[in-house]
C-alpha positions in Angstrom: 131.9 109.5 106.2 132.9 109.3 109.8 130.7 109.9 112.7 133.3 111.5 114.8 132.3 115.3 114.4 135.7 116.4 116.0 137.4 115.1 112.8 135.3 116.2 109.8 137.2 117.8 107.1 135.7 120.9 105.3 134.7 118.7 102.7 132.5 116.5 104.8 130.9 119.2 106.3 130.2 120.9 103.6 128.2 117.6 102.6 126.3 118.1 105.6 125.4 121.5 104.5 124.7 120.3 101.3 122.1 117.6 102.4 120.5 119.9 105.0 120.0 122.2 102.3 118.3 119.5 99.8 116.4 118.4 103.0 114.9 122.3 103.5 114.6 122.7 99.6 112.2 119.9 99.7 109.8 121.2 102.2 107.6 123.3 99.9 107.5 120.0 97.1 106.2 117.6 99.7 102.7 116.2 98.9 99.8 115.0 101.5 96.6 113.4 101.0 94.1 115.8 101.1 90.2 115.1 101.4 87.9 117.0 99.0 86.3 118.3 102.1 89.4 120.0 103.1 91.0 121.0 99.5 91.4 124.6 100.5 94.3 123.4 102.7 96.2 121.1 100.3 98.7 124.0 99.5 99.9 123.8 103.2 99.4 120.4 104.3 102.6 119.0 102.6 104.9 121.7 103.9 103.0 121.2 107.2 103.8 117.3 107.3 107.5 117.6 106.1 108.6 120.6 108.0 108.9 118.6 111.5 111.1 115.8 110.0 113.2 118.0 108.5 113.7 120.3 111.7 114.1 117.1 113.7 116.6 115.9 111.4 118.7 119.6 111.5 118.3 119.6 115.6 119.7 115.9 115.9 122.5 116.8 113.8 123.3 120.3 115.6 122.9 118.3 119.0 125.2 115.5 117.7 128.0 118.7 117.1 127.4 120.1 120.4 127.6 116.8 122.5 130.6 115.8 120.8 133.8 115.6 123.3 136.0 117.3 122.7 133.6 119.7 121.3 134.3 121.0 117.7 136.8 124.1 117.9 138.4 124.1 114.2 137.3 127.1 112.1 135.4 125.1 109.7 133.7 123.3 112.2 132.5 126.5 114.0 131.6 127.9 110.6 129.4 124.8 109.8 127.9 124.9 113.4 126.8 128.5 112.8 125.5 128.0 109.7 123.5 124.8 110.9 122.0 126.8 114.1 120.9 129.7 111.9 119.4 127.3 109.4 117.7 125.5 112.2 116.5 128.7 114.3 115.1 130.4 110.9 113.4 127.2 109.7 111.7 126.9 113.1 110.5 130.2 113.1 109.0 129.9 109.7 107.2 126.7 110.3 105.8 128.2 113.6 104.2 131.0 111.2 102.9 128.3 108.8 101.4 126.6 111.6 100.0 129.7 112.9 98.4 130.5 109.5 96.9 127.2 109.4 95.3 127.3 112.6 93.7 130.6 111.5 92.3 129.2 108.3 91.0 126.2 110.4 89.7 128.7 113.0 87.9 130.6 110.4 86.1 127.7 108.8 85.3 126.3 112.1 87.1 123.0 112.3 89.7 121.7 114.4 93.4 122.6 113.7 94.8 118.7 114.2 95.3 116.9 110.8 93.4 114.0 111.7 90.2 115.9 113.1 87.0 115.5 111.4 85.7 118.8 109.2 82.5 120.3 109.9 79.6 119.8 107.7 79.1 123.6 107.8 81.1 126.3 107.6 78.8 129.4 108.4 79.8 131.3 105.5 77.3 134.5 105.5 78.0 135.9 101.8 75.5 134.6 99.3 76.9 133.4 95.9 75.3 136.6 94.2 78.3 138.4 96.3 80.8 136.3 94.5 82.5 138.8 92.1 85.7 137.4 91.5 87.2 137.4 88.1 86.9 133.7 87.3 85.8 132.2 84.1 82.4 130.4 83.9 84.1 127.1 83.9 86.8 128.3 86.5 83.8 129.7 88.8 81.9 126.2 88.6 84.9 124.4 89.7 85.4 126.9 92.7 81.5 126.1 93.6 82.0 122.5 93.5 85.1 122.4 95.7 83.5 124.6 97.9 80.3 123.0 98.2 82.3 119.7 99.1 83.8 121.6 101.7 80.7 122.8 103.1 81.7 126.4 102.4 80.1 129.4 100.8 82.2 130.0 97.5 83.4 133.3 98.5 84.3 131.8 102.1 86.2 129.0 100.1 88.0 131.6 97.9 89.4 133.6 101.0 91.1 130.6 102.9 92.4 129.1 99.7 94.2 132.4 99.1 95.3 132.4 102.9 96.4 128.8 102.4 98.3 129.9 99.2 99.8 133.1 101.1 101.2 130.7 103.6 102.3 128.3 101.5 104.3 131.2 99.1 105.7 132.5 102.8 107.5 129.1 103.8 108.5 128.3 100.2 110.4 131.5 100.3 111.9 130.8 103.5 113.2 127.1 102.7 114.4 128.5 99.2 116.3 131.7 101.2 117.5 129.2 103.7 118.5 126.3 100.9 120.5 128.7 99.2 122.4 130.1 102.2 123.4 126.6 103.3 124.5 125.8 99.7 126.5 128.9 99.9 128.1 128.2 103.0 128.7 124.6 101.7 130.7 126.0 98.8 132.8 128.1 100.9 133.8 125.3 102.9 134.8 123.1 100.0 136.8 126.3 98.7 138.3 127.2 102.0 139.9 123.8 102.7 141.7 123.9 106.2 142.0 127.9 105.7 140.5 129.7 108.8 137.2 130.9 107.8 135.9 133.1 110.9 137.6 136.5 111.7 136.5 140.0 112.4 135.5 140.6 108.3 131.6 140.3 108.1 132.2 138.6 104.9 133.8 135.6 106.8 130.7 134.7 108.5 128.4 132.2 107.1 125.6 133.5 104.3 122.9 132.1 107.0 124.4 134.5 109.6 124.7 137.3 107.3 121.3 137.2 106.1 119.8 136.5 109.6 121.8 140.0 110.8 120.2 141.7 107.8 117.0 140.5 108.5 117.1 141.7 112.0 118.4 145.1 111.0 115.7 145.5 108.6 112.9 145.3 111.0 114.6 147.5 113.4 
């Protein structure tokens, strides 16, 4: 594939969007080694570690388009640019929300938010085990208590922060799947369109990601 972004065909632009979609979709599945003392963070650490790499890759690609001389002006290139910009903005916002959620969890258990910082030996949990009334089987309850002990947390506190971690993971997963799906939709439109103009007054001619973002903005108004 040529590095001259001013001469990329619709098919080549579609390939770029497809690559971006695959990278974004891989964020939720990323793994990161997690010590037993921080097992409650295991669901979020993989996405937290993978997100910056993917965001950097999207940003580099976008800046490459914007820095090209002459700047791309064809309808297919502009369509791809709009899709890329939307994906980058949406993913960056979602990752910021994930980071904020992890910070809240770390604050809750009294540890620094940095991934390499040592965990505190005690969490300061205040609820005794006899208040631990979640609907677990005896085997599950034992596993939770063991994990909580390794993390220096009361079982109730452990379940609380693990639940927050799982919720944050669900949110970034949903965002990544929506972004990836939108990029793939836009890639398919580029492949089908060939050199036919894509941008016009019809809202349906906008990239799928742009339409999704507009819908999200309208929903919050």
